[in-house]
C-alpha positions in Angstrom: 9.5 -12.8 11.8 8.0 -10.8 9.0 5.2 -11.3 6.7 5.3 -8.8 3.8 2.1 -8.0 1.9 2.0 -6.8 -1.7 -0.8 -4.6 -2.9 -1.4 -3.6 -6.5 -3.2 -0.4 -5.7 -3.3 2.1 -2.9 -7.0 1.3 -2.5 -6.2 -2.4 -1.8 -3.6 -1.3 0.8 -5.9 1.2 2.4 -8.7 -1.3 2.5 -6.6 -3.8 4.4 -5.4 -1.2 6.9 -9.0 0.0 7.6 -10.3 -3.6 8.1 -8.4 -4.1 11.4 -6.6 -7.1 9.8 -3.3 -5.7 11.0 -4.6 -5.5 14.6 -5.8 -9.1 14.4 -2.6 -10.3 13.0 -0.7 -8.6 15.8 -2.9 -10.4 18.4 -2.2 -13.7 16.7 1.6 -13.1 16.9 1.2 -12.3 20.6 -0.7 -15.6 21.2 2.0 -17.5 19.2 4.8 -15.9 21.3 3.0 -17.1 24.4 2.6 -20.6 23.1 6.2 -20.8 22.0 7.4 -19.6 25.4 5.7 -22.5 27.0 7.5 -25.0 24.8 10.9 -23.6 25.1 
């Protein structure tokens, strides 16, 4: 699964990366993987 993000400026991209959004999204995918494993 992939979820591409588009940024119009390098400042937007850098702001997202510094906000820990990427880390939180990774944690959400781990939780989703665990849930799907219980269903399958």
